[in-house]
N, C-alpha and C positions, 0 to 999 in steps of 0.2 A: 518484540511481541507483536502479534497480529490478531485481527478481529475477523469472524466470518459472519457474513451477512446473508440471509436466505430470504428471497421474495417468492412467494407462491402466488402465482396468477391463475387465470382460468384455462390457460392453454400450456403453460409450462412453468417450471421452477428454475430459478436462477439463484446461484451460489457464488459469492465472491469473497475473495480473501483480500483484506486491506491492511495496510500499515497504520500505525496510530496517527500519522499525519493526514490520514484519508485517502492516500494514493492507492488506487487498485492494483493489486499484484496479480491476480488470476480471477477468471470469470468462467463458469461452466453453466450450460443450460440443458435441461432435460425436459422433454415433452411429457405432458399429462394426457392420459387417454380420457376422451368425453364419450359417454354412451348417450344415444338418442332413442330411448324406448318408445317414445311416440312423437308425433308432431308437436313443435312449440315446447318441448320438454327435455332438458338434459340431466344427466347424472354423472358424478365422478366418484371414483372408488378411493376411499381414504387410505387404504392399503397401497394403491397405485401411487397416490401423492407422496406418501412417506417413502416408498421405494425411490421415487424420483428425487426427493430431498437428499436422502442418503447417497445416491449416485452423484448428484451434482456437488455435494460437499466433498465426497471422496475425490472426484475428479479435479475440482479446483485446488485442493490440498496437494495432489499428486503433481499438478502442474507447477506449483510453487517449489516443491522439493526437486523436480527435475530441472527447473531454472537454477536453483541453488547448487545442485551437482554440476551442472554445465559450467557455471562461474568458478567452481573451485577445483577444476582439473589441474593436476600438477603439470607444470611446464608450460601452461597457457599464460600468456601475458596480455593484459588489456591495456591498450593505449587509448586514451580519450582523443576525440577528434581535435584538431587544432583550435577551432572555434570555441569549443567547450572548455579546453584547457585555458584558453586566453581569457575567458570570461571569469573563470575561477581564480586565475591569477590576479586579475583587477580587483575582484571581490577581496581576496586575501590582503592585498595591498591596502584597501580602504580600511579593512578591519585593523591592520597593524597601526595605521595612522590614528585611527580612532582610539586604540588602546594607548599609544604614546601620548596623544592629547589628554586623555583622561588622568594619566599619571602626572603630566604637568599642571593640570588644574587642581588636582589634589594637593600638590606641593604648594601652589600659589595660595590655596584656601586654608591650609593647614595653619593653626595658630603657631606663632613662634614660641619655642620652649626657651625661656629665660633661667639662667641659673641666678640664685641669690647672691 
Protein backbone atom coordinates (compact mmCIF):
# COMPACT_ATOMS: atom_id res chain seq x y z
CA UNK A 1 0.00 0.00 0.00
CA UNK A 2 1.21 3.51 -0.79
CA UNK A 3 0.23 7.05 0.13
CA UNK A 4 0.29 10.08 -2.16
CA UNK A 5 1.10 13.45 -0.61
CA UNK A 6 0.51 16.72 -2.45
CA UNK A 7 1.99 20.09 -1.43
CA UNK A 8 0.77 23.17 -3.26
CA UNK A 9 3.09 26.11 -2.79
CA UNK A 10 3.04 29.57 -4.33
CA UNK A 11 5.37 28.66 -7.23
CA UNK A 12 4.98 24.89 -7.67
CA UNK A 13 3.09 21.74 -6.80
CA UNK A 14 4.94 18.73 -5.40
CA UNK A 15 3.48 15.23 -5.37
CA UNK A 16 5.20 12.35 -3.65
CA UNK A 17 4.45 8.66 -3.38
CA UNK A 18 5.36 7.20 0.01
CA UNK A 19 5.36 3.73 1.53
CA UNK A 20 3.52 3.24 4.81
CA UNK A 21 6.88 3.39 6.60
CA UNK A 22 7.23 7.00 5.38
CA UNK A 23 9.97 6.24 2.86
CA UNK A 24 9.60 8.39 -0.28
CA UNK A 25 9.39 6.31 -3.45
CA UNK A 26 8.90 9.09 -6.01
CA UNK A 27 8.62 12.87 -6.22
CA UNK A 28 7.41 15.08 -9.05
CA UNK A 29 7.36 18.89 -9.18
CA UNK A 30 5.20 20.98 -11.52
CA UNK A 31 5.44 24.78 -11.77
CA UNK A 32 2.45 27.06 -11.20
CA UNK A 33 1.94 30.15 -13.35
CA UNK A 34 1.87 33.46 -11.50
CA UNK A 35 0.22 36.46 -13.13
CA UNK A 36 1.21 40.04 -12.26
CA UNK A 37 -1.70 42.25 -13.38
CA UNK A 38 -0.21 45.28 -11.64
CA UNK A 39 2.66 46.22 -9.37
CA UNK A 40 2.71 44.54 -5.91
CA UNK A 41 -0.19 42.26 -6.85
CA UNK A 42 -0.19 38.67 -8.09
CA UNK A 43 -2.84 36.17 -9.13
CA UNK A 44 -2.92 32.46 -9.77
CA UNK A 45 -5.37 30.43 -11.77
CA UNK A 46 -7.13 27.65 -9.85
CA UNK A 47 -7.44 25.77 -13.14
CA UNK A 48 -3.67 26.02 -13.65
CA UNK A 49 -3.06 24.85 -10.06
CA UNK A 50 -5.38 21.84 -10.51
CA UNK A 51 -3.71 20.95 -13.81
CA UNK A 52 -0.32 21.07 -12.09
CA UNK A 53 -1.60 18.87 -9.23
CA UNK A 54 -2.91 16.26 -11.67
CA UNK A 55 0.31 16.32 -13.72
CA UNK A 56 2.53 15.96 -10.64
CA UNK A 57 0.49 13.08 -9.22
CA UNK A 58 0.39 11.35 -12.61
CA UNK A 59 4.17 11.71 -13.04
CA UNK A 60 5.03 10.49 -9.54
CA UNK A 61 2.83 7.39 -9.95
CA UNK A 62 4.35 6.72 -13.38
CA UNK A 63 7.84 6.89 -11.83
CA UNK A 64 6.89 4.26 -9.24
CA UNK A 65 5.42 1.95 -11.89
CA UNK A 66 8.49 2.41 -14.11
CA UNK A 67 10.75 1.45 -11.20
CA UNK A 68 8.60 -1.59 -10.43
CA UNK A 69 8.74 -2.72 -14.07
CA UNK A 70 12.51 -2.26 -14.13
CA UNK A 71 12.91 -4.38 -10.99
CA UNK A 72 10.68 -7.18 -12.26
CA UNK A 73 12.31 -7.85 -15.63
CA UNK A 74 12.64 -11.53 -16.37
CA UNK A 75 16.21 -12.71 -16.42
CA UNK A 76 17.49 -9.84 -14.29
CA UNK A 77 19.21 -10.85 -11.10
CA UNK A 78 19.74 -8.39 -8.30
CA UNK A 79 22.70 -9.02 -6.04
CA UNK A 80 23.08 -6.77 -3.00
CA UNK A 81 26.45 -5.21 -2.28
CA UNK A 82 28.69 -7.21 0.04
CA UNK A 83 28.39 -4.57 2.77
CA UNK A 84 24.57 -4.65 2.61
CA UNK A 85 24.48 -8.44 2.59
CA UNK A 86 26.87 -8.59 5.56
CA UNK A 87 24.71 -6.17 7.54
CA UNK A 88 21.52 -8.16 6.91
CA UNK A 89 23.26 -11.46 7.69
CA UNK A 90 24.40 -10.09 11.07
CA UNK A 91 20.93 -8.71 11.73
CA UNK A 92 19.36 -12.09 10.91
CA UNK A 93 21.81 -13.92 13.23
CA UNK A 94 20.86 -11.57 16.08
CA UNK A 95 17.17 -12.21 15.37
CA UNK A 96 17.69 -15.99 15.46
CA UNK A 97 19.63 -15.74 18.70
CA UNK A 98 16.87 -13.64 20.28
CA UNK A 99 14.26 -16.13 19.07
CA UNK A 100 16.17 -19.07 20.58
CA UNK A 101 16.59 -17.17 23.87
CA UNK A 102 12.86 -16.42 23.94
CA UNK A 103 12.05 -20.12 23.63
CA UNK A 104 14.53 -20.99 26.40
CA UNK A 105 13.06 -18.34 28.74
CA UNK A 106 9.51 -19.52 28.09
CA UNK A 107 10.51 -23.07 28.98
CA UNK A 108 12.27 -21.88 32.15
CA UNK A 109 9.32 -19.75 33.25
CA UNK A 110 6.57 -22.20 32.34
CA UNK A 111 5.01 -23.89 35.35
CA UNK A 112 5.75 -27.55 35.60
CA UNK A 113 2.84 -29.79 34.85
CA UNK A 114 2.53 -32.52 37.48
CA UNK A 115 0.52 -35.62 37.07
CA UNK A 116 -1.50 -36.71 40.09
